[in-house]
N, C-alpha and C positions, 0 to 999 in steps of 0.2 A: 550606527546604521540608520538611515533615514526611514521614516514611516512608509513612504511610497515604495520603498524597495522590498518591503515585507508583504508577501501575499497571505501567509497563513501563520498563525502564532498561538502557542499555548503558554499561558502565563501562570506560573505557580499553581499548577493543577493538583488537587487532592481528590481521592476517591476511595471509598470503602465499600466492599460488598457486605450484605447482611449475614455474615457468617461469624462475626466476632473474632476474625483473625487479624485485625489491624488493617492499616492502609494498604490498598492494592497498588496505588501509585501515590507518591508523596513529593510535593514541591517540584513538579515536572515543568521545565521550561524548554521551549523549542520554537525556532523560527524557520520558515521556508521561504525562499525567494523564488521569483519566476525563473524557470529553467534549471532549477536545482534538484538533484536527486540525493535524498538523505536516507541512510539505512540505520535501523535500530537493531542492535545485537544484544543478546543476553540469554541466559539459561531459561529453562522452563520455569514459569512462575515469577518471572522478573517484572511482569507488568506490561509487556510489549503489546499484546492483544487488547488489554484493557485501555491502554493509551490510544490505540486506533479507534476503539469504540467511542471513547470520549471525543476524539478528534472529529468524528463524523456525526456526532450528535445522538448516537444510539444510547449513550449513557450521559447522565448529567453530573458534572463535577460538584463536589461538596464545597469546594473553595477554588478560587482562581477563575480565569477567564480564557475563552477561546475566541480568537478574532480572525475574520476573513476580510482582507483588504481594508483593515482599519475599523471594521464594524464587529460588534459582538455576534457570535454565531447564533445566539438565542434570538437576535432581532430579525433573523431570516425565517420565512415560513419553511415547512418541510419541502415544498416544491422548489423554493429558491435554493435551499441547501442541495437538493438533488441536481440542480443546474450548475452547481459550483464544485461539489465534492463527489468524486466517484470512489467506490469502495469495492475491492476485490478480496473476498474471503479465501481462506485456505481451502475450504470445502463448503458445500451447501447441500442441504437435504431437499430434494426435489420430489414432490408427490405426484405430479401430473406428467403425462407423456408429451411434453412440448417438443416440437422440433427445434433444432439448433437455431433456425431462422426466427421462429416465434420467441424463443427464449432471449436471444440477443436483442430483438426489437423492444423488449421491455426496458432496455436502457434509454429509450426515447420517452418513457412515461413522464418524467419531470417537465418535458417540453410540450406536452399535450394538455388540452383543456379537459375538464371532467367529462367522462363518457365519450371522448373522442377516440378514434382508432388511428393507428399510424397511417400516414398518407404516403404518397409516392416519394417525397423527399426523405421521409423517415426510413422507408424501406431501402432507399439507395444508401443512406448512411449505415444502415444495418448490414447490408451486403458488403460494403467496403470494410467494415469492422471485421466481419468474418473472414474476408480475404486477407486482411492484414495479419491475422493469426494463423493463416494457412489451413483453415478448416472449410474451404469451399466445397470439397466433395462430400462433406457431412451436412450440407445445408438442410436436407430433409430428414436427417437421422434423428431419432428420439434421444433427448439428452440423458434419459435414464439408461441408455444402452452404451454410453460412452465410458471409456476408461477414466481413471482418476486424472491422468495427465491431460487427456483431451478435454475433460470438463474444466480444468483450470484454464485452458486456452479460451474456452467459451465464456467463462466468467470474465476474463480479461476483455474479450470482444464486447461483452455487454457494457462494460465500463467505458470502452472506447466509443461506443455508440452514444453514450451519455454526453460526450463532448464537454467535459468539465475542465476547470482551470487547475484543480488539484486532484491527484490520484493517490489513494491510500491502498496499500497492498499488504495483506496479512499472510505471510508464508505462502505467497501465491505462486511460487515456482517449485514447491517442495516435491511434487510428483512428476515433474517433467524430466524427460530423458535429455541427454547432452545436446542433441540437435535442437530440440525445442527450447532448451535453456538459452542457447545462442540466439534463437529467434526472439525469445522473450527480452533478452538484454538489448538486442537491436531496436525493438519497439520502444523500450523505455528511453533509450538514448535519443531516438528520433523525436519522441514526445517532448523530452527536455529541450531539444533543439528548437522546438516550436514554442517554447516558453512555458510549458506546463511545469507545475511543481509536483514532485513525486516523493512520497514517504513510504518506505517499505520496511517490513520486519523480516528477519531471517534467522535461522539457526546456523547458517553456513557463512562463516567469515569470508571464504573465497568468493562466493556469489556476491556478497556485499562489496568486496573490493572491486570486482569487475563492474558492478552496477553504479556505485555511488561515488560522490566526491566528498560527502560529509557523512560522519558516523556518530551515532549516539549509543553509548554503552550503558546498559541498565542492569541493575542487580537489586533484588528484593524491593522492587517498586520505586527505586530512585535512579536518577541519572547520575552515574559516577563521573563521566566526562563526555564532552561532546566537542566536535570541531572537525577540521579538515582530515580526511581519511589518512593522508600520509603522516600526519602529526599524532593522531589519536590511536590508530591501530598499531599498537606496539606489543611486543612479547609480554611485558610486565602487565599491561592493561588487560590483555586477553586472559592471562593466567589468573588475574584477580577476579574477573567476572565468572570464568568457567571453573576455577579451582582445579585445574589440571595442567600438567606440564605441556608446553607447546614450543615449537620452533617456528620462526618466521624466516623464510628464505626468499630470494628474488629470482624469478624465472621469467625471461623475456621482458624485463623491466617492470614486472608486477609482483607484489608480495603474494606468497603462498603459505598457508598454514599447514604445518605438519604436527601431528599428535605424537608425543614421545613417550 
């Protein structure tokens, strides 16, 4: 693979929390190309969330390197990272009664100078992001009054307003109903079509199958196997990482996981 074809890369990343429980992630390698959606699957405690926190600079690896378009991530300022990497958490504790519009507009912060407030163009981008996730009628609703699923859509809208080349999502669809999961998938596929690189974690193999073309299977902090979805997501591999019997069947041309 040529260097210019890789937008985002993790090279032999190691990280340990201060708990004495050993490596949280060990020797993790990952590449993301423009327009690619990659899904990370694994059981609880496998290192998925830690890997995303390392990827967006919230944690610093003990060994290895993270690169964006050929440059070490540490060579970028926090503002520059915010212009390049968007992060959608599974949930977020919000202490103030921001409106949906106010909260989503915070995605524009990396593009503003210190002490600046969002201008007309920033608010237009904010409004469009809210529209994309179908939350128009909640524009002036307090985010503290939203359901878990609604808040996940607002968190996605904030990342869309950020207008980054890479989008990182940590279990970001876990509380969505079926209709909004469909909307969520459509948004991800549209963003990939625009050339954005997307890395998501999930506990749901079926969602990962619908969303991504590349999959990374993790267990106990290590990547067991990574590659094209149709090659890597097999019955044997899933049973290895989840340690439970499953069946893979095909419905409508797509693999579906059944727990046996």
